[in-house]
C-alpha positions in Angstrom: -0.2 -0.1 -0.3 1.0 2.9 -1.0 1.6 5.6 2.4 0.0 8.1 1.0 -3.2 6.8 -0.1 -6.0 7.5 0.0 -4.7 11.3 0.9 -3.2 11.5 -2.5 -4.9 10.2 -5.2 -3.8 9.6 -9.0 -4.7 12.6 -10.6 -6.5 10.6 -13.3 -8.2 8.7 -11.1 -12.3 7.7 -10.0 -14.2 5.4 -8.1 -16.6 2.8 -9.7 -18.8 1.5 -7.3 -20.3 -1.9 -8.5 -23.9 -2.9 -8.2 -24.3 -1.9 -4.5 -28.7 -2.8 -4.4 -30.5 -3.6 -1.8 -30.9 -6.9 -3.6 -27.5 -7.8 -2.8 -27.4 -6.8 1.0 -28.5 -9.1 3.7 -32.6 -9.1 3.3 -33.0 -8.6 0.0 -33.9 -11.2 -3.3 -30.3 -12.6 -4.3 -28.1 -11.4 -0.7 -24.8 -11.4 -0.6 -24.2 -12.6 3.1 -20.9 -9.8 3.6 -22.5 -7.4 1.6 -23.3 -4.9 4.6 -19.8 -4.7 5.7 -18.9 -4.3 2.1 -21.6 -1.3 2.2 -20.0 0.6 4.8 -16.3 0.5 3.8 -18.0 1.0 0.5 -19.7 4.3 1.3 -16.5 5.4 3.3 -14.5 5.4 -0.1 -17.2 7.8 -1.9 -16.9 9.7 0.5 -12.9 10.2 0.3 -13.5 10.5 -3.4 -16.2 12.8 -3.0 -14.2 15.3 -0.5 -11.0 15.0 -3.3 -13.3 16.0 -6.0 -12.4 12.8 -7.9 -15.1 12.0 -10.3 -17.7 8.8 -9.0 -19.4 5.4 -10.8 -22.3 3.5 -9.8 -23.6 0.6 -11.8 -26.3 -0.9 -11.2 -28.1 -4.1 -12.1 -31.3 -2.6 -14.0 -33.4 -5.4 -15.1 -37.0 -5.7 -17.0 -39.4 -7.5 -14.7 -39.5 -10.7 -17.2 -35.2 -10.8 -17.3 -34.1 -13.9 -18.8 -32.0 -14.5 -16.1 -35.0 -14.6 -13.5 -36.1 -18.1 -12.5 -39.4 -17.9 -13.6 -38.2 -17.1 -17.0 -36.2 -20.5 -17.1 -33.0 -18.4 -15.9 -30.4 -19.2 -12.7 -31.2 -16.1 -10.4 -34.6 -15.4 -8.7 -35.7 -11.8 -9.4 -33.7 -8.9 -8.7 -33.0 -5.7 -9.3 -36.1 -4.8 -11.2 -36.4 -1.3 -12.5 -38.0 1.4 -10.2 -38.1 -1.1 -6.9 -36.6 -1.3 -3.7 -34.5 -3.9 -4.6 -33.1 -1.9 -7.4 -32.2 1.0 -5.0 -28.4 1.7 -4.0 -27.9 1.1 -0.3 -28.7 3.7 1.4 -25.9 4.0 3.6 -24.0 5.8 0.5 -24.3 9.2 0.5 -24.2 9.8 -3.6 -23.3 13.2 -4.8 -25.1 14.5 -7.2 -22.4 14.8 -10.1 -22.0 11.1 -9.4 -22.5 9.0 -12.9 -25.1 6.0 -12.9 -24.4 3.1 -14.8 -26.9 0.4 -15.8 -27.0 -2.2 -17.5 -28.9 -6.3 -18.0 -31.3 -3.6 -19.3 -32.5 -5.5 -21.6 -34.8 -8.4 -21.4 -32.7 -11.4 -23.6 -29.4 -10.1 -22.1 -27.5 -10.2 -19.0 -24.7 -7.9 -18.4 -22.3 -8.8 -15.6 -19.5 -6.2 -16.1 -20.2 -2.4 -16.1 -18.8 -2.4 -19.4 -21.4 -4.6 -21.0 -23.8 -3.2 -23.5 -22.7 0.6 -21.4 -21.5 3.9 -22.5 -19.0 3.5 -19.3 -15.6 3.3 -21.2 -16.6 6.9 -23.9 -17.6 8.6 -20.6 -14.3 6.9 -19.2 -11.9 8.1 -21.6 -13.9 11.6 -22.3 -13.1 12.3 -18.7 -9.3 11.4 -19.0 -9.6 8.2 -16.3 -7.1 5.6 -16.7 -6.9 5.0 -13.3 -10.4 2.4 -11.2 -10.9 2.2 -8.1 -13.5 -0.6 -8.2 -15.6 -1.7 -4.9 -19.1 -3.4 -4.5 -20.9 -6.6 -5.3 -20.1 -9.4 -5.7 -16.5 -10.1 -5.8 -16.9 -13.5 -7.4 -19.6 -12.2 -10.4 -20.0 -8.1 -11.5 -16.6 -7.1 -9.5 -15.0 -9.4 -11.4 -16.0 -8.9 -14.7 -15.5 -5.7 -14.1 -12.1 -5.1 -13.3 -11.2 -7.6 -16.0 -13.4 -5.8 -18.7 -11.7 -2.5 -18.1 -8.1 -4.7 -17.7 -8.8 -5.6 -21.1 -9.9 -1.7 -22.0 -6.3 -0.8 -20.6 -7.5 0.7 -17.3 -5.2 0.5 -14.1 -7.1 -0.9 -11.7 -6.8 -1.2 -7.9 -9.6 -3.8 -6.7 -10.4 -2.7 -3.1 -10.4 -5.6 -1.0 -12.0 -4.5 2.3 -14.9 -3.3 0.5 -16.1 -6.0 -1.8 -17.8 -9.6 -0.8 -18.4 -12.9 -2.5 -21.3 -14.9 -3.2 -19.1 -17.7 -2.8 -21.6 -20.9 -4.1 -18.3 -22.7 -3.9 -16.3 -21.9 -0.6 -13.2 -20.4 -2.9 -14.8 -18.6 -5.3 -14.9 -14.9 -3.9 -10.5 -16.0 -3.7 -10.7 -17.3 -6.9 -12.2 -14.4 -8.5 -9.2 -12.2 -6.7 -6.2 -14.2 -7.9 -7.7 -14.0 -11.7 -7.9 -10.4 -11.2 -4.5 -10.0 -10.1 -3.3 -12.1 -12.6 -5.3 -9.8 -14.9 -2.6 -6.9 -13.6 -5.2 -6.1 -11.6 -4.1 -3.9 -7.8 -5.7 -6.2 -4.7 -5.1 -3.2 -2.2 -7.2 -1.2 0.1 -7.1 1.2 3.0 -6.8 0.8 7.1 -9.6 3.3 7.6 -8.8 2.8 11.9 -5.3 4.6 11.0 -7.3 7.8 10.2 
């Protein structure tokens, strides 16, 4: 960890919070067990980036009611993050600034999108604002965080995955760790900050 982090964030950096939505938090339709812990850590990073006037992006699943990934449509997942429902709302612990950019994904009935870059204009937005380094956090480590981080690396971004602000589904007990290893092998930095030292 750079000892200057987080006080001196790279000039060309932005925070990307992945799918920190109610349906992925405990009590939600597709809950991640440690989701609340990740949510509070994400809030700290969001507040930090906002205080330094750094760009903030938030991705969200934004599914139509008959999305093909839902069990009732023959898919693998329970209905979740349906457009304009409480489950699709961002975690209430986040103090989302008005100038934050919201990226909606999975908006078509017949297409899914784990990555925040899949079928969205995120890459174009980042290039327009000359962002080169993404700090990624959110849910879930082994699905949307993984897919987003890998796509970001493929597109040429430097990526830091904020390990203290993510959580895994862990359908298999080591899915989260395997996802971290895959991201590391792709060139992602797996890091975090000990806020207790502040």
